[in-house]
PDB file as gemmi writes it, atoms N, CA and C in Angstrom:
CRYST1    1.000    1.000    1.000  90.00  90.00  90.00 P 1                      
ATOM      1  N   MET A   1       8.843  -5.549 -23.399  1.00  0.00           N  
ATOM      2  CA  MET A   1       9.430  -4.519 -22.567  1.00  0.00           C  
ATOM      3  C   MET A   1       8.811  -3.173 -22.955  1.00  0.00           C  
ATOM      4  N   PRO A   2       8.384  -2.375 -21.965  1.00  0.00           N  
ATOM      5  CA  PRO A   2       7.789  -1.074 -22.275  1.00  0.00           C  
ATOM      6  C   PRO A   2       8.825  -0.145 -22.906  1.00  0.00           C  
ATOM      7  N   PRO A   3       8.355   0.817 -23.689  1.00  0.00           N  
ATOM      8  CA  PRO A   3       9.292   1.743 -24.321  1.00  0.00           C  
ATOM      9  C   PRO A   3       9.995   2.616 -23.284  1.00  0.00           C  
ATOM     10  N   THR A   4      11.178   3.045 -23.621  1.00  0.00           N  
ATOM     11  CA  THR A   4      11.941   3.946 -22.757  1.00  0.00           C  
ATOM     12  C   THR A   4      11.553   5.377 -23.074  1.00  0.00           C  
ATOM     13  N   THR A   5      11.386   6.184 -22.047  1.00  0.00           N  
ATOM     14  CA  THR A   5      11.057   7.589 -22.216  1.00  0.00           C  
ATOM     15  C   THR A   5      12.222   8.434 -21.739  1.00  0.00           C  
ATOM     16  N   THR A   6      12.610   9.373 -22.554  1.00  0.00           N  
ATOM     17  CA  THR A   6      13.668  10.304 -22.161  1.00  0.00           C  
ATOM     18  C   THR A   6      13.006  11.575 -21.664  1.00  0.00           C  
ATOM     19  N   MET A   7      13.451  12.030 -20.497  1.00  0.00           N  
ATOM     20  CA  MET A   7      12.892  13.244 -19.904  1.00  0.00           C  
ATOM     21  C   MET A   7      14.029  14.208 -19.590  1.00  0.00           C  
ATOM     22  N   THR A   8      13.736  15.476 -19.685  1.00  0.00           N  
ATOM     23  CA  THR A   8      14.719  16.498 -19.363  1.00  0.00           C  
ATOM     24  C   THR A   8      14.255  17.223 -18.107  1.00  0.00           C  
ATOM     25  N   VAL A   9      15.158  17.353 -17.157  1.00  0.00           N  
ATOM     26  CA  VAL A   9      14.853  18.055 -15.907  1.00  0.00           C  
ATOM     27  C   VAL A   9      15.904  19.138 -15.715  1.00  0.00           C  
ATOM     28  N   ARG A  10      15.454  20.327 -15.433  1.00  0.00           N  
ATOM     29  CA  ARG A  10      16.387  21.428 -15.192  1.00  0.00           C  
ATOM     30  C   ARG A  10      16.463  21.697 -13.692  1.00  0.00           C  
ATOM     31  N   LEU A  11      17.663  21.703 -13.191  1.00  0.00           N  
ATOM     32  CA  LEU A  11      17.896  21.997 -11.776  1.00  0.00           C  
ATOM     33  C   LEU A  11      18.920  23.110 -11.676  1.00  0.00           C  
ATOM     34  N   SER A  12      18.786  23.898 -10.653  1.00  0.00           N  
ATOM     35  CA  SER A  12      19.789  24.937 -10.427  1.00  0.00           C  
ATOM     36  C   SER A  12      20.010  25.097  -8.933  1.00  0.00           C  
ATOM     37  N   GLY A  13      21.031  25.805  -8.608  1.00  0.00           N  
ATOM     38  CA  GLY A  13      21.302  26.138  -7.221  1.00  0.00           C  
ATOM     39  C   GLY A  13      21.493  24.941  -6.318  1.00  0.00           C  
ATOM     40  N   ALA A  14      20.818  24.992  -5.178  1.00  0.00           N  
ATOM     41  CA  ALA A  14      20.993  23.977  -4.143  1.00  0.00           C  
ATOM     42  C   ALA A  14      20.593  22.579  -4.620  1.00  0.00           C  
ATOM     43  N   LEU A  15      19.543  22.485  -5.443  1.00  0.00           N  
ATOM     44  CA  LEU A  15      19.131  21.171  -5.936  1.00  0.00           C  
ATOM     45  C   LEU A  15      20.194  20.562  -6.843  1.00  0.00           C  
ATOM     46  N   SER A  16      20.750  21.369  -7.719  1.00  0.00           N  
ATOM     47  CA  SER A  16      21.800  20.893  -8.615  1.00  0.00           C  
ATOM     48  C   SER A  16      23.031  20.449  -7.824  1.00  0.00           C  
ATOM     49  N   GLU A  17      23.385  21.211  -6.828  1.00  0.00           N  
ATOM     50  CA  GLU A  17      24.545  20.871  -5.987  1.00  0.00           C  
ATOM     51  C   GLU A  17      24.282  19.589  -5.199  1.00  0.00           C  
ATOM     52  N   PHE A  18      23.068  19.420  -4.722  1.00  0.00           N  
ATOM     53  CA  PHE A  18      22.715  18.230  -3.967  1.00  0.00           C  
ATOM     54  C   PHE A  18      22.828  16.992  -4.848  1.00  0.00           C  
ATOM     55  N   VAL A  19      22.299  17.081  -6.071  1.00  0.00           N  
ATOM     56  CA  VAL A  19      22.388  15.951  -6.999  1.00  0.00           C  
ATOM     57  C   VAL A  19      23.852  15.663  -7.315  1.00  0.00           C  
ATOM     58  N   ALA A  20      24.624  16.682  -7.579  1.00  0.00           N  
ATOM     59  CA  ALA A  20      26.042  16.494  -7.903  1.00  0.00           C  
ATOM     60  C   ALA A  20      26.783  15.805  -6.763  1.00  0.00           C  
ATOM     61  N   ALA A  21      26.427  16.115  -5.530  1.00  0.00           N  
ATOM     62  CA  ALA A  21      27.083  15.499  -4.375  1.00  0.00           C  
ATOM     63  C   ALA A  21      26.729  14.019  -4.256  1.00  0.00           C  
ATOM     64  N   ASN A  22      25.538  13.635  -4.722  1.00  0.00           N  
ATOM     65  CA  ASN A  22      25.102  12.243  -4.655  1.00  0.00           C  
ATOM     66  C   ASN A  22      25.521  11.423  -5.872  1.00  0.00           C  
ATOM     67  N   VAL A  23      25.941  12.120  -6.929  1.00  0.00           N  
ATOM     68  CA  VAL A  23      26.365  11.462  -8.163  1.00  0.00           C  
ATOM     69  C   VAL A  23      27.829  11.829  -8.403  1.00  0.00           C  
ATOM     70  N   SER A  24      28.693  11.009  -7.904  1.00  0.00           N  
ATOM     71  CA  SER A  24      30.121  11.253  -8.061  1.00  0.00           C  
ATOM     72  C   SER A  24      30.872  10.022  -7.596  1.00  0.00           C  
ATOM     73  N   GLU A  25      32.182  10.091  -7.654  1.00  0.00           N  
ATOM     74  CA  GLU A  25      32.985   8.959  -7.181  1.00  0.00           C  
ATOM     75  C   GLU A  25      32.771   8.703  -5.698  1.00  0.00           C  
ATOM     76  N   THR A  26      32.497   9.749  -4.943  1.00  0.00           N  
ATOM     77  CA  THR A  26      32.266   9.590  -3.508  1.00  0.00           C  
ATOM     78  C   THR A  26      30.784   9.530  -3.158  1.00  0.00           C  
ATOM     79  N   GLY A  27      29.899   9.762  -4.141  1.00  0.00           N  
ATOM     80  CA  GLY A  27      28.463   9.731  -3.906  1.00  0.00           C  
ATOM     81  C   GLY A  27      27.917   8.317  -3.965  1.00  0.00           C  
ATOM     82  N   SER A  28      26.632   8.211  -3.784  1.00  0.00           N  
ATOM     83  CA  SER A  28      25.965   6.905  -3.753  1.00  0.00           C  
ATOM     84  C   SER A  28      25.617   6.372  -5.134  1.00  0.00           C  
ATOM     85  N   TYR A  29      25.642   7.216  -6.148  1.00  0.00           N  
ATOM     86  CA  TYR A  29      25.206   6.824  -7.486  1.00  0.00           C  
ATOM     87  C   TYR A  29      26.294   7.126  -8.511  1.00  0.00           C  
ATOM     88  N   GLU A  30      26.315   6.291  -9.552  1.00  0.00           N  
ATOM     89  CA  GLU A  30      27.311   6.471 -10.611  1.00  0.00           C  
ATOM     90  C   GLU A  30      26.898   7.527 -11.622  1.00  0.00           C  
ATOM     91  N   ASN A  31      25.579   7.693 -11.817  1.00  0.00           N  
ATOM     92  CA  ASN A  31      25.123   8.705 -12.766  1.00  0.00           C  
ATOM     93  C   ASN A  31      23.753   9.238 -12.345  1.00  0.00           C  
ATOM     94  N   ILE A  32      23.356  10.326 -12.972  1.00  0.00           N  
ATOM     95  CA  ILE A  32      22.113  10.999 -12.603  1.00  0.00           C  
ATOM     96  C   ILE A  32      20.900  10.121 -12.902  1.00  0.00           C  
ATOM     97  N   SER A  33      20.920   9.408 -14.016  1.00  0.00           N  
ATOM     98  CA  SER A  33      19.785   8.551 -14.364  1.00  0.00           C  
ATOM     99  C   SER A  33      19.538   7.497 -13.292  1.00  0.00           C  
ATOM    100  N   GLU A  34      20.614   6.896 -12.805  1.00  0.00           N  
ATOM    101  CA  GLU A  34      20.490   5.886 -11.744  1.00  0.00           C  
ATOM    102  C   GLU A  34      19.868   6.512 -10.497  1.00  0.00           C  
ATOM    103  N   TYR A  35      20.310   7.713 -10.155  1.00  0.00           N  
ATOM    104  CA  TYR A  35      19.798   8.418  -8.983  1.00  0.00           C  
ATOM    105  C   TYR A  35      18.300   8.727  -9.145  1.00  0.00           C  
ATOM    106  N   ILE A  36      17.906   9.251 -10.290  1.00  0.00           N  
ATOM    107  CA  ILE A  36      16.504   9.612 -10.524  1.00  0.00           C  
ATOM    108  C   ILE A  36      15.620   8.364 -10.518  1.00  0.00           C  
ATOM    109  N   ARG A  37      16.077   7.280 -11.171  1.00  0.00           N  
ATOM    110  CA  ARG A  37      15.287   6.038 -11.165  1.00  0.00           C  
ATOM    111  C   ARG A  37      15.074   5.537  -9.741  1.00  0.00           C  
ATOM    112  N   ASP A  38      16.119   5.616  -8.906  1.00  0.00           N  
ATOM    113  CA  ASP A  38      15.994   5.175  -7.523  1.00  0.00           C  
ATOM    114  C   ASP A  38      15.003   6.049  -6.754  1.00  0.00           C  
ATOM    115  N   LEU A  39      15.056   7.357  -6.969  1.00  0.00           N  
ATOM    116  CA  LEU A  39      14.110   8.262  -6.305  1.00  0.00           C  
ATOM    117  C   LEU A  39      12.677   7.949  -6.711  1.00  0.00           C  
ATOM    118  N   ILE A  40      12.458   7.692  -7.996  1.00  0.00           N  
ATOM    119  CA  ILE A  40      11.115   7.387  -8.480  1.00  0.00           C  
ATOM    120  C   ILE A  40      10.638   6.061  -7.899  1.00  0.00           C  
ATOM    121  N   ARG A  41      11.506   5.047  -7.877  1.00  0.00           N  
ATOM    122  CA  ARG A  41      11.123   3.751  -7.292  1.00  0.00           C  
ATOM    123  C   ARG A  41      10.737   3.907  -5.826  1.00  0.00           C  
ATOM    124  N   ARG A  42      11.535   4.666  -5.080  1.00  0.00           N  
ATOM    125  CA  ARG A  42      11.243   4.872  -3.654  1.00  0.00           C  
ATOM    126  C   ARG A  42       9.912   5.595  -3.465  1.00  0.00           C  
ATOM    127  N   ASP A  43       9.662   6.597  -4.305  1.00  0.00           N  
ATOM    128  CA  ASP A  43       8.410   7.337  -4.187  1.00  0.00           C  
ATOM    129  C   ASP A  43       7.234   6.445  -4.540  1.00  0.00           C  
ATOM    130  N   LYS A  44       7.374   5.613  -5.567  1.00  0.00           N  
ATOM    131  CA  LYS A  44       6.327   4.667  -5.950  1.00  0.00           C  
ATOM    132  C   LYS A  44       6.049   3.702  -4.801  1.00  0.00           C  
ATOM    133  N   GLU A  45       7.087   3.193  -4.175  1.00  0.00           N  
ATOM    134  CA  GLU A  45       6.918   2.293  -3.025  1.00  0.00           C  
ATOM    135  C   GLU A  45       6.212   2.998  -1.874  1.00  0.00           C  
ATOM    136  N   ARG A  46       6.555   4.274  -1.640  1.00  0.00           N  
ATOM    137  CA  ARG A  46       5.927   5.057  -0.570  1.00  0.00           C  
ATOM    138  C   ARG A  46       4.434   5.214  -0.834  1.00  0.00           C  
ATOM    139  N   VAL A  47       4.072   5.557  -2.072  1.00  0.00           N  
ATOM    140  CA  VAL A  47       2.658   5.740  -2.431  1.00  0.00           C  
ATOM    141  C   VAL A  47       1.901   4.422  -2.261  1.00  0.00           C  
ATOM    142  N   GLU A  48       2.497   3.316  -2.709  1.00  0.00           N  
ATOM    143  CA  GLU A  48       1.849   2.014  -2.564  1.00  0.00           C  
ATOM    144  C   GLU A  48       1.715   1.614  -1.095  1.00  0.00           C  
ATOM    145  N   ARG A  49       2.738   1.904  -0.291  1.00  0.00           N  
ATOM    146  CA  ARG A  49       2.696   1.586   1.138  1.00  0.00           C  
ATOM    147  C   ARG A  49       1.613   2.405   1.835  1.00  0.00           C  
ATOM    148  N   GLU A  50       1.491   3.694   1.482  1.00  0.00           N  
ATOM    149  CA  GLU A  50       0.461   4.542   2.079  1.00  0.00           C  
ATOM    150  C   GLU A  50      -0.937   4.047   1.711  1.00  0.00           C  
ATOM    151  N   ALA A  51      -1.127   3.625   0.463  1.00  0.00           N  
ATOM    152  CA  ALA A  51      -2.426   3.088   0.044  1.00  0.00           C  
ATOM    153  C   ALA A  51      -2.739   1.806   0.810  1.00  0.00           C  
ATOM    154  N   PHE A  52      -1.739   0.945   0.974  1.00  0.00           N  
ATOM    155  CA  PHE A  52      -1.933  -0.291   1.724  1.00  0.00           C  
ATOM    156  C   PHE A  52      -2.259   0.016   3.182  1.00  0.00           C  
ATOM    157  N   ASP A  53      -1.556   0.978   3.774  1.00  0.00           N  
ATOM    158  CA  ASP A  53      -1.811   1.346   5.167  1.00  0.00           C  
ATOM    159  C   ASP A  53      -3.225   1.895   5.361  1.00  0.00           C  
ATOM    160  N   ARG A  54      -3.709   2.694   4.374  1.00  0.00           N  
ATOM    161  CA  ARG A  54      -5.087   3.198   4.457  1.00  0.00           C  
ATOM    162  C   ARG A  54      -6.084   2.047   4.394  1.00  0.00           C  
ATOM    163  N   LEU A  55      -5.859   1.122   3.468  1.00  0.00           N  
ATOM    164  CA  LEU A  55      -6.743  -0.038   3.352  1.00  0.00           C  
ATOM    165  C   LEU A  55      -6.711  -0.870   4.628  1.00  0.00           C  
ATOM    166  N   LYS A  56      -5.521  -1.087   5.161  1.00  0.00           N  
ATOM    167  CA  LYS A  56      -5.374  -1.865   6.392  1.00  0.00           C  
ATOM    168  C   LYS A  56      -6.132  -1.205   7.546  1.00  0.00           C  
ATOM    169  N   ALA A  57      -6.027   0.116   7.658  1.00  0.00           N  
ATOM    170  CA  ALA A  57      -6.730   0.843   8.720  1.00  0.00           C  
ATOM    171  C   ALA A  57      -8.240   0.719   8.553  1.00  0.00           C  
ATOM    172  N   GLU A  58      -8.716   0.812   7.313  1.00  0.00           N  
ATOM    173  CA  GLU A  58     -10.158   0.670   7.062  1.00  0.00           C  
ATOM    174  C   GLU A  58     -10.637  -0.734   7.419  1.00  0.00           C  
ATOM    175  N   LEU A  59      -9.850  -1.732   7.073  1.00  0.00           N  
ATOM    176  CA  LEU A  59     -10.229  -3.111   7.394  1.00  0.00           C  
ATOM    177  C   LEU A  59     -10.212  -3.354   8.904  1.00  0.00           C  
ATOM    178  N   GLN A  60      -9.211  -2.809   9.587  1.00  0.00           N  
ATOM    179  CA  GLN A  60      -9.161  -2.971  11.045  1.00  0.00           C  
ATOM    180  C   GLN A  60     -10.372  -2.326  11.692  1.00  0.00           C  
ATOM    181  N   HIS A  61     -10.758  -1.162  11.177  1.00  0.00           N  
ATOM    182  CA  HIS A  61     -11.940  -0.468  11.692  1.00  0.00           C  
ATOM    183  C   HIS A  61     -13.194  -1.314  11.444  1.00  0.00           C  
ATOM    184  N   ALA A  62     -13.294  -1.864  10.241  1.00  0.00           N  
ATOM    185  CA  ALA A  62     -14.475  -2.677   9.900  1.00  0.00           C  
ATOM    186  C   ALA A  62     -14.539  -3.937  10.754  1.00  0.00           C  
ATOM    187  N   PHE A  63     -13.407  -4.605  10.944  1.00  0.00           N  
ATOM    188  CA  PHE A  63     -13.421  -5.846  11.728  1.00  0.00           C  
ATOM    189  C   PHE A  63     -13.638  -5.584  13.222  1.00  0.00           C  
ATOM    190  N   ALA A  64     -13.389  -4.357  13.663  1.00  0.00           N  
ATOM    191  CA  ALA A  64     -13.600  -4.019  15.063  1.00  0.00           C  
ATOM    192  C   ALA A  64     -15.071  -3.694  15.352  1.00  0.00           C  
ATOM    193  N   ALA A  65     -15.859  -3.477  14.307  1.00  0.00           N  
ATOM    194  CA  ALA A  65     -17.275  -3.134  14.480  1.00  0.00           C  
ATOM    195  C   ALA A  65     -18.039  -4.345  15.010  1.00  0.00           C  
ATOM    196  N   PRO A  66     -19.046  -4.101  15.826  1.00  0.00           N  
ATOM    197  CA  PRO A  66     -19.852  -5.221  16.336  1.00  0.00           C  
ATOM    198  C   PRO A  66     -20.606  -5.911  15.197  1.00  0.00           C  
ATOM    199  N   ASP A  67     -20.812  -7.208  15.350  1.00  0.00           N  
ATOM    200  CA  ASP A  67     -21.492  -7.992  14.311  1.00  0.00           C  
ATOM    201  C   ASP A  67     -22.867  -7.419  13.969  1.00  0.00           C  
ATOM    202  N   ALA A  68     -23.539  -6.833  14.935  1.00  0.00           N  
ATOM    203  CA  ALA A  68     -24.881  -6.292  14.707  1.00  0.00           C  
ATOM    204  C   ALA A  68     -24.869  -5.121  13.715  1.00  0.00           C  
ATOM    205  N   SER A  69     -23.718  -4.499  13.525  1.00  0.00           N  
ATOM    206  CA  SER A  69     -23.649  -3.349  12.616  1.00  0.00           C  
ATOM    207  C   SER A  69     -23.500  -3.757  11.153  1.00  0.00           C  
ATOM    208  N   TYR A  70     -23.278  -5.026  10.904  1.00  0.00           N  
ATOM    209  CA  TYR A  70     -23.149  -5.507   9.532  1.00  0.00           C  
ATOM    210  C   TYR A  70     -24.521  -5.757   8.931  1.00  0.00           C  
ATOM    211  N   ARG A  71     -24.647  -5.560   7.631  1.00  0.00           N  
ATOM    212  CA  ARG A  71     -25.875  -5.905   6.928  1.00  0.00           C  
ATOM    213  C   ARG A  71     -25.494  -6.525   5.594  1.00  0.00           C  
ATOM    214  N   ALA A  72     -26.274  -7.441   5.151  1.00  0.00           N  
ATOM    215  CA  ALA A  72     -26.005  -8.139   3.894  1.00  0.00           C  
ATOM    216  C   ALA A  72     -26.190  -7.181   2.720  1.00  0.00           C  
ATOM    217  N   LEU A  73     -25.283  -7.260   1.752  1.00  0.00           N  
ATOM    218  CA  LEU A  73     -25.380  -6.459   0.534  1.00  0.00           C  
ATOM    219  C   LEU A  73     -25.282  -7.382  -0.666  1.00  0.00           C  
ATOM    220  N   SER A  74     -26.023  -7.040  -1.697  1.00  0.00           N  
ATOM    221  CA  SER A  74     -25.908  -7.799  -2.938  1.00  0.00           C  
ATOM    222  C   SER A  74     -24.689  -7.291  -3.697  1.00  0.00           C  
ATOM    223  N   ALA A  75     -24.267  -8.065  -4.673  1.00  0.00           N  
ATOM    224  CA  ALA A  75     -23.132  -7.643  -5.495  1.00  0.00           C  
ATOM    225  C   ALA A  75     -23.452  -6.324  -6.194  1.00  0.00           C  
ATOM    226  N   THR A  76     -24.663  -6.154  -6.640  1.00  0.00           N  
ATOM    227  CA  THR A  76     -25.078  -4.921  -7.309  1.00  0.00           C  
ATOM    228  C   THR A  76     -24.951  -3.724  -6.371  1.00  0.00           C  
ATOM    229  N   GLU A  77     -25.358  -3.897  -5.115  1.00  0.00           N  
ATOM    230  CA  GLU A  77     -25.255  -2.807  -4.131  1.00  0.00           C  
ATOM    231  C   GLU A  77     -23.800  -2.446  -3.865  1.00  0.00           C  
ATOM    232  N   VAL A  78     -22.944  -3.446  -3.756  1.00  0.00           N  
ATOM    233  CA  VAL A  78     -21.516  -3.192  -3.511  1.00  0.00           C  
ATOM    234  C   VAL A  78     -20.916  -2.438  -4.683  1.00  0.00           C  
ATOM    235  N   ILE A  79     -21.226  -2.865  -5.895  1.00  0.00           N  
ATOM    236  CA  ILE A  79     -20.684  -2.209  -7.085  1.00  0.00           C  
ATOM    237  C   ILE A  79     -21.176  -0.767  -7.152  1.00  0.00           C  
ATOM    238  N   ALA A  80     -22.454  -0.538  -6.898  1.00  0.00           N  
ATOM    239  CA  ALA A  80     -23.012   0.820  -6.933  1.00  0.00           C  
ATOM    240  C   ALA A  80     -22.370   1.702  -5.880  1.00  0.00           C  
ATOM    241  N   ARG A  81     -22.172   1.143  -4.671  1.00  0.00           N  
ATOM    242  CA  ARG A  81     -21.545   1.911  -3.591  1.00  0.00           C  
ATOM    243  C   ARG A  81     -20.122   2.295  -3.950  1.00  0.00           C  
ATOM    244  N   ASN A  82     -19.384   1.392  -4.569  1.00  0.00           N  
ATOM    245  CA  ASN A  82     -17.988   1.657  -4.911  1.00  0.00           C  
ATOM    246  C   ASN A  82     -17.820   2.589  -6.099  1.00  0.00           C  
ATOM    247  N   LYS A  83     -18.853   2.739  -6.901  1.00  0.00           N  
ATOM    248  CA  LYS A  83     -18.787   3.678  -8.028  1.00  0.00           C  
ATOM    249  C   LYS A  83     -19.021   5.108  -7.561  1.00  0.00           C  
ATOM    250  N   ALA A  84     -19.656   5.264  -6.424  1.00  0.00           N  
ATOM    251  CA  ALA A  84     -19.985   6.599  -5.900  1.00  0.00           C  
ATOM    252  C   ALA A  84     -18.755   7.335  -5.429  1.00  0.00           C  
TER     253      ALA A  84                                                      
END                                                                             
């Protein structure tokens, strides 16, 4: 299991009030840590989904290209191109 990291975040004003409203008996979360972990998980999922969507769009574009536009590449050429 990876080590646990403790982080301190300072909030004031509207942000603090917003968190307090979401972390209470009537809020969606029992404590601030649970709320922050959920926000981080959602953001991580969003970043991964956006990366997947970009890859999917690139693949759709590539597969839509006419066969004549393709050219054979060696493994060395592919690796060199991807390092650039």
